[in-house]
C-alpha positions in Angstrom: -8.9 18.1 28.8 -10.2 14.6 28.2 -8.5 11.3 29.8 -7.5 10.1 26.3 -5.6 13.5 25.2 -3.9 13.6 28.8 -2.9 10.1 28.4 -1.5 11.0 24.8 0.2 13.9 26.4 1.9 12.3 29.6 3.4 9.7 26.6 4.7 12.7 24.8 1.8 12.3 22.3 -0.2 15.5 21.5 -2.8 14.8 19.7 -4.3 18.2 18.6 -0.9 19.1 16.5 0.0 15.2 15.9 -0.9 14.5 11.7 -2.8 11.2 11.4 -1.1 8.7 7.8 -2.5 5.6 7.4 0.7 4.9 5.5 4.7 5.4 6.2 6.2 8.5 4.0 9.6 8.3 2.7 11.8 10.9 1.7 11.4 11.7 -2.0 12.5 14.4 -3.8 10.8 15.4 -6.9 9.0 18.1 -9.8 5.5 18.2 -9.6 2.6 20.0 -11.0 -0.1 20.8 -9.3 -3.8 21.8 -10.9 -6.6 22.8 -9.1 -9.4 20.0 -10.9 -11.7 23.7 -11.0 -9.1 24.9 -13.1 -8.4 27.9 -11.0 -4.8 27.9 -9.6 -1.9 25.6 -11.0 1.5 25.2 -9.4 4.8 24.2 -10.5 6.5 23.0 -6.9 8.7 19.8 -5.7 7.6 16.7 -3.3 9.3 16.3 -0.1 8.2 12.8 1.0 6.3 10.5 -1.2 4.1 7.2 0.3 1.5 5.2 -1.9 -1.0 7.0 0.2 0.0 10.6 -0.9 3.0 13.0 -0.5 4.1 16.4 1.1 4.4 19.5 -1.6 7.2 22.2 -1.1 5.5 25.3 -2.3 5.2 28.6 -0.8 1.9 28.8 -2.9 -1.1 26.1 -0.7 -4.3 25.8 -1.9 -7.2 25.2 0.6 -7.7 22.2 2.4 -9.9 19.9 0.9 -9.0 21.0 -2.3 -9.3 18.6 -5.4 -6.4 18.6 -7.5 -4.1 16.8 -10.4 -0.8 16.1 -9.9 1.9 15.0 -11.8 5.0 14.3 -10.2 7.6 13.2 -12.8 11.0 11.6 -11.9 13.4 8.6 -13.5 11.9 9.5 -17.1 8.7 8.4 -15.8 5.8 10.4 -15.2 3.1 9.5 -12.6 -0.4 10.9 -13.3 -2.7 11.2 -10.2 -5.6 12.9 -8.3 -5.5 13.8 -5.0 -6.8 15.6 -2.3 -4.9 18.8 0.1 -5.4 17.5 3.5 -2.8 19.7 5.5 -1.6 22.7 4.9 1.4 24.7 6.4 3.6 27.7 5.5 6.1 26.2 3.0 3.8 23.4 1.7 0.9 21.1 2.3 0.3 17.5 2.2 -2.3 16.0 -0.2 -3.6 12.1 -0.3 -3.8 10.4 -3.8 -7.2 9.0 -4.7 -8.0 5.2 -5.5 -4.4 4.4 -7.7 -4.4 2.0 -10.1 -2.0 -1.0 -9.6 0.4 0.7 -13.1 0.1 3.7 -10.6 1.4 2.1 -7.8 4.1 -0.4 -9.0 5.5 2.8 -10.0 5.0 4.7 -7.0 6.7 1.5 -5.4 9.7 1.7 -8.0 10.5 5.4 -6.9 10.5 4.5 -3.6 12.9 1.7 -3.7 15.4 3.8 -5.8 15.8 5.5 -3.0 16.8 3.1 -0.7 20.1 1.2 -0.8 19.7 -2.7 -2.3 20.0 -3.9 1.4 17.5 -1.4 2.6 14.6 -1.2 0.6 11.7 -2.0 2.7 9.1 -2.9 0.0 11.5 -5.0 -1.4 12.2 -7.0 1.4 8.6 -7.4 2.2 7.7 -8.7 -1.5 10.3 -11.4 -0.9 9.3 -12.0 2.2 5.9 -13.2 1.4 7.1 -15.1 -1.6 10.0 -16.9 0.3 9.7 -20.6 1.3 8.7 -21.3 5.1 11.9 -22.0 5.6 13.7 -18.4 4.1 11.3 -16.6 6.1 13.8 -16.3 9.9 16.5 -15.1 7.4 14.7 -12.3 5.9 13.1 -11.1 9.0 16.1 -11.3 10.3 17.8 -9.4 7.2 14.9 -7.1 7.3 15.3 -6.6 11.4 18.9 -5.4 10.7 18.0 -3.3 7.4 15.4 -1.6 9.8 17.2 -0.7 12.7 20.7 0.5 10.8 18.1 3.0 9.3 16.6 4.0 12.7 19.8 4.6 13.8 21.2 6.8 10.6 17.3 8.8 10.8 18.5 9.4 14.6 15.1 7.7 15.7 17.8 5.3 17.8 21.0 5.7 19.8 24.7 4.0 18.8 24.0 2.1 21.9 20.0 0.9 21.8 20.6 0.1 17.5 23.8 -2.1 18.9 21.9 -3.7 21.3 19.0 -4.7 18.9 21.4 -5.9 16.2 23.1 -8.2 19.3 19.2 -9.5 20.5 18.5 -10.2 16.4 22.0 -12.1 15.8 21.9 -13.9 18.8 
C-alpha cells in the first residue's frame, strides 16, 4: 500500500472506493430520459441528486461507463436537455457528468437547486447575494450563511446536536 493510501486509510478515507466529485450534489428527484448518443438505448428513469456538473440517475438498466448520452430532465414545467457522459455504474443507478452547460442551462439547474431548499438554506442564493453585498454587509451575510450551513449539517446527521450548538455559539459571539 502506498504511503498516501495508508495516510488516507488512517484518516478514514478509502481512495480506492471514494467517488471524486468537483461539485457538491444535492438531493433532487425528477423524471429523466436517457438516450445513448449512438442511438442504441433509451431509458426512462429519475434522478436522485443533482449538481452544476452532473447528477445520479436511479435505474436498474445502466449504461456502460464512458457512454455519451443525451438527458432530458423535467421539473416545475421546465425542461433541461443536456449531453453527458456516464462516469459511474452501480447496482440500481449511474452517475453522469454534464458536458459544457450554457448559461441558460446553468440558470435552470441553479433555480431547481434553490427551489429544493427553504429560503434560509438556499446555498446558491446566499452565495450570489454575498458576492453582490456591500463590504459592510459581508460579515452579516457570512454569519447567516454559516448558521444555515450548520443547521443543514446537523439535520443531515453530519454534525451532532452538541457540535452544532458549539459552532452556533461561536458564530453568534
